[in-house]
N, C-alpha and C positions, 0 to 999 in steps of 0.2 A: 577739515582736516586737508583738503587739496584732493580727494579722489573725486573721479568724474564718474566711475561705474561701480556697483556694487554686485559681487555674484554670490547668489544665494542656492544652496543644495538641500533638495527634498527629499525624503525617504520615499521611494518610488509605491509602495503598499498604499501610503496614502492618497497619490495620486492616480493611479490606475488599476483598473479591473477586468475580469476576463470571464465573457462566457462564450462557450463553445469554442470556436475558432477566432471570436472577435475581443480584440482588446480595446478599452475604452479608457481614454486621456480626459479627466474631469480637474478643472482648476478656475478660481474664479480670482482672475488675472486684476491686479492693481495697476498694474505699471506693463510698457511693452515688454512681451516676452519673445524669445525665439526659442522655438521646439524643432529637435531633431527626431525623427523617427527611427528606427532601427531598419539595419541594412535590408532590401529587397521587401519594405514594407508597401501595401498598396490600402489608401485612403478608402474606407466604406462609406462614410457619412460623416459632414460638418455641421453643427446647428447654425453658423453663420461663415460667411467668406472671410478669411484671413488677409492683413494687409496685403500678402504676397506669399508665393508657392513658389520655391526653389529646388532643383533637382540637380545634384552633383554624385553622378556614375548612378550608384543603387541607392542613395539617401534622401530622402526629401525632409526639406527644411520650410518651417512654417513662420511667418512673422505675424504674432498677434498681439491686436491693440486690447487697451484694458475692458474687459468684459467677461460673462460668465462664457467658458469654452466646453464644449464636448465635441472630442475629436475621435473616429472609431476606425480602427484599422487591422489588417491581419498582414500577417508574415509567416514565411515559412519554419516550421518548428519540428525538428527530427527528435520522435522519441526516446530516452536511452535504452539500452539492453535492458532486457526483462528476460526473467529465465523461468521455466515452467519444468517441473519434475512428475514423472509418471511412470506408470507400468513398473511397479516396484515385484521383481519376482526373486524368490529364495530356492534354489536349486542343490541337492534335493532337502526336501521337507523332513525328512527321516534321514540320519548318518550316524555312523557308527563312532565310536572315539576315534580320534586322529583322521578320520576322513574330512576332504575339503570341501568346503558349502561356500556356493558361488551367490552373492548378493548383487542383482544388476538393476539399475533405473535408468528411465531414459530422460534426456536432459535436452530442451529446446529454447531456442533464442527469440522468443516471441513479439522483441520490440525492434527498434528501429536504427539501431547501431550495434557494431560486435560490441563484445565484451567477455569479461571473466567472470566465471561463478567457481565457488569453492562447495563442492557436495561431500558432506558428512555422513559417516554411517556411527550409529550407536548401538550398542548392543548391552541389552539391559539397562537404559537409560547412562550409559557411558560410552564416551566418544572411543571409538575402537580403529577408524582412519578415514582419512579426508584426501580427497584429490581436486583439484583445481582445473578445469576448462575451459577454453577461449573458443568463442563460437562466433559467426559471422551471423546478421540479422536471417531471420528465418531458416538457420541451420538447426541440426539437432546431432545426438549423437550417445551412445549407450557406455554409462560407467558401471565398470564391474569392480566387486571388493572380493577377497579371498579369506574365508575364516576357517581355522582348524582350532577343535575344541579338545581337549584332553579329559574332559570331565562331563559324566553324563548330565541330563536334564533338558529343560527347555529355554530356549534362549529368543528372546524379544529384540527384534530388528526394527529401528527406522532411521527413515531418511526423509527430511524435508516434511515430518507430518505424515508420512506415508507408513504404515506397521503391518510387519509380518513376523513371523517366526518361525523357528527349525527346533526341531527334538535330535539330541544325540542320544542314543540308546549304549548300556554296556554290554557288550559281549560276552554271552557263557563260553565256559569251556568247549562244548561241542558246537562252536559257532553260529549258534541261534540268539538273538538277543534276548537278555535275561530281563524280566520284567521284575525290577527290585522297588518300584514307585507303586505303593499303596494304593490301589483304587480309589477308597474315602478320601486320601489325601489329594488326590485329581479332583475330584468333586468338590472338595472345598476349595481349591485354587480356582477352579473354573467360578463357583458362585462368590467368591472374592472379586475375581475381575468383571463379573456380570455387574455387583453393586457399585465399584468403582465406575464403571460404565454409565450407569444409569445417574450417580451423582453428577458426573460430569455434563451430561447431557441437561439436569434438572436445571445447573448453574447456569448454562448457557443460553438455554431458553427464559430464563427468568429474567435476563436483561438486566441493566444498569438501577440503583437504586436513587430513583429520582429524589425521594423524599430526604436523603441524604446529600443529593447533589444541591437542592432548593436550602436545606439547611445550613451549609456550607459556604454558601453564596447569596445572601439574602438579597444583595442588591440588584440582582436581575431584574428586570422589567417583563411585564406581560408579555410582550414578543418575544422575549429572549427564553422564557418559559415555555410559549406555545410551540416555540420550535423545538426546543429539548424534548416536549412531550410527543412532538410528531415524530424524532428521531427514535424515541424508544419505543414507540409502536409499529415503526419500520423495520425491526430487528436490529436498533441501534445505529442504523447508517443510511443515507438518501444520498443520491446526488442531488447537486445544485439546482439543476434546473426542475427537479422534482418538488423540492422546498419553494421554489418561486410560484409553482402550480397549485400549491397547497395554500400559500399566503400569496394570493395576488393582489392584495390590497398594501401588501410592504412594498415600495418601490425597489427597483432593484440596486441602486445606490446603496438605500438604507440596508437593504438584507446583505448587501456584501459587506458592509462594516459592523452589521449585528454578528456576523459567521468568525469576522475577525477578532471581534473583542472575546467571544465564546472561546475562540483557540489561544488568544493570552491568558484567558483564567484557566487553561487547561481543563477545561471540562470537553471540548472536542480536539479532535485533530483532522486535519485536511490532507487526502493525499490524491494525486493524479491517476484517474484511470482511463486510458486511453487518451482522448481531448478533454475530458471533462474532469472537475473536481469532486471527489466522495467527502461528503462529510460523516464522520465517525464519532460515536460518543465513546470516551475513555473509559 
């Protein structure tokens, strides 16, 4: 057809994998290849010497002849912004009708870049207010919410999974809070909350239903089933390095492809914690 060159693009997850700070490029080249590494990369190891290695500024270009290649390299990676919510406080815990209650939390950016985060306040499981903060890396701030209730009762507040409460008392004619809530009702409410907490803890500790997972995916091979079983025994999650230590007979590249298959089957999810990947059962 008159063409002198052919360009082929590959999906990089099938060619590269990451362990700690090291990236590995794996390819079985049938023809001459030119490979450009990411900017500011440093080559750590080569399984053989390329035809040539050229540098242009901060970019390394390798010319590869037909063969099986394994190139290990590193390059600087700045983690994105990551926010941590702590120190939920409610003041006062006992208020009068119409009295202002302050809910405050500490927001910290523990990531490597600046970013924004929206803090949402839930009162009795309904969003009552939200505020967006922008923080540089390693910076923190206090976010305050103001609440005024005109109805007596107990109100549950929640911010980013942290839970507290405050009580609004109905004021009597002589200025003292009136006790209009029967004690037996309060005992019943406390007992109901305790039951809910016990059920939630039981469900969380019970872990994933492996029998259901295996039944929905009969095509899983023994190695995949063993990895799923290991995750279940490890509270449903583990770092890739822990999986490699548990299954030393599985080659690193084979284990990486195994994790990718389970992720595509929607059995697990992979998220980055610091510089490592954490594998978690769904």
